[in-house]
C-alpha positions as semicolon CSV with decimal commas, in nm:
position;residue;x (nm);y (nm);z (nm)
1;Q;-1,892;2,374;-1,320
2;V;-1,754;2,021;-1,221
3;Q;-1,955;1,787;-1,014
4;L;-1,788;1,518;-0,802
5;V;-1,965;1,213;-0,630
6;E;-1,755;0,993;-0,393
7;S;-1,855;0,646;-0,315
8;G;-1,696;0,348;-0,120
9;G;-1,677;0,448;0,230
10;D;-1,756;0,194;0,484
11;L;-1,671;0,047;0,830
12;V;-1,350;-0,182;0,805
13;Q;-1,144;-0,344;1,063
14;P;-0,783;-0,245;1,111
15;G;-0,550;-0,396;0,858
16;G;-0,843;-0,408;0,600
17;S;-0,880;-0,256;0,265
18;L;-1,128;-0,024;0,094
19;R;-1,151;0,137;-0,253
20;L;-1,297;0,483;-0,273
21;S;-1,426;0,615;-0,615
22;C;-1,495;0,957;-0,733
23;A;-1,704;1,012;-1,034
24;A;-1,648;1,359;-1,205
25;S;-1,868;1,554;-1,470
26;G;-1,725;1,735;-1,762
27;S;-1,559;1,668;-2,091
28;M;-1,216;1,798;-1,976
29;F;-1,161;1,535;-1,701
30;S;-0,824;1,430;-1,830
31;S;-0,693;1,784;-1,761
32;Y;-0,816;1,788;-1,405
33;I;-0,575;1,773;-1,123
34;M;-0,755;1,526;-0,892
35;G;-0,707;1,482;-0,517
36;W;-0,829;1,305;-0,222
37;H;-0,832;1,469;0,127
38;R;-0,968;1,368;0,456
39;Q;-1,101;1,543;0,773
40;A;-1,115;1,361;1,110
41;P;-1,337;1,498;1,379
42;G;-1,179;1,805;1,547
43;K;-0,899;1,820;1,298
44;Q;-0,821;2,007;0,983
45;R;-0,886;1,876;0,637
46;E;-0,550;1,728;0,498
47;L;-0,437;1,613;0,161
48;V;-0,408;1,243;0,132
49;A;-0,304;1,197;-0,240
50;R;-0,310;1,383;-0,567
51;I;-0,276;1,281;-0,931
52;R;-0,217;1,517;-1,219
53;S;-0,324;1,494;-1,568
54;G;0,001;1,319;-1,680
55;G;-0,016;1,064;-1,398
56;T;0,215;1,207;-1,158
57;T;0,113;1,133;-0,799
58;N;0,205;1,262;-0,465
59;Y;0,107;1,127;-0,113
60;A;0,099;1,238;0,256
61;D;0,370;1,072;0,453
62;S;0,123;0,909;0,667
63;V;-0,030;0,703;0,379
64;K;0,277;0,626;0,163
65;G;0,318;0,263;0,097
66;R;-0,035;0,191;0,189
67;F;-0,273;0,418;-0,033
68;T;-0,271;0,435;-0,410
69;I;-0,446;0,695;-0,624
70;S;-0,525;0,626;-0,980
71;R;-0,741;0,772;-1,249
72;D;-0,948;0,624;-1,543
73;N;-1,001;0,907;-1,792
74;A;-1,239;0,703;-1,994
75;K;-1,468;0,675;-1,698
76;N;-1,412;1,021;-1,557
77;T;-1,323;0,838;-1,228
78;V;-1,050;0,865;-0,978
79;Y;-0,979;0,594;-0,721
80;L;-0,812;0,582;-0,389
81;Q;-0,707;0,218;-0,302
82;M;-0,641;0,197;0,077
83;N;-0,465;-0,091;0,226
84;S;-0,351;-0,175;0,578
85;L;-0,595;0,066;0,726
86;K;-0,545;0,197;1,065
87;P;-0,783;0,351;1,323
88;E;-0,621;0,684;1,258
89;D;-0,734;0,675;0,893
90;T;-1,099;0,725;1,013
91;A;-1,230;1,030;0,858
92;V;-1,462;1,176;0,601
93;Y;-1,286;1,137;0,267
94;Y;-1,325;1,414;0,009
95;C;-1,266;1,427;-0,372
96;S;-1,126;1,731;-0,534
97;A;-1,067;1,867;-0,876
98;D;-0,856;2,154;-0,977
99;F;-0,943;2,290;-1,320
100;S;-0,924;2,630;-1,490
101;L;-0,802;2,809;-1,178
102;R;-1,100;2,670;-0,967
103;E;-1,118;2,396;-0,715
104;Y;-1,434;2,185;-0,678
105;W;-1,527;1,943;-0,400
106;G;-1,732;1,638;-0,362
107;Q;-1,973;1,575;-0,058
108;G;-1,754;1,332;0,108
109;T;-1,766;0,970;0,198
110;Q;-1,714;0,833;0,564
111;V;-1,444;0,586;0,634
112;T;-1,430;0,423;0,979
113;V;-1,159;0,182;1,079
114;A;-1,262;0,001;1,392
115;S;-1,276;-0,358;1,542
C-alpha cells in the first residue's frame, strides 16, 4: 500500500507561480512512476506530467514550457513547479504513483488561478 499526501495548492494570480509537493510512503519510492493529474469542474481528470524512475518526464501539451515535474528520492517526494499560471490551470491537482501493477492516488490539492 502506498499513501500519497499532496500540499501546496493555493489561490494565485494569473502569471504567478506555485510549487506542489507530494509525499509518498514506502521504501521503494525510487521505483515508482509518479504523476500529477488535474480535474477542473465539469471536466475529466487529465494527466499533467509524469516522471519515471530513471527521471524521464513527459507533459501535457497545455503545460509544456511552464510546468516542471521533479522528484527527490531521498525525501520520497515529487514536485510540480508551475510557472506562468493561467486561469485555465484552475483545478484540483492529484498525485499518483504506479507501482507493482497498481495505481495509487492522493486526496488532491486545490489550485485556483484568478485575479
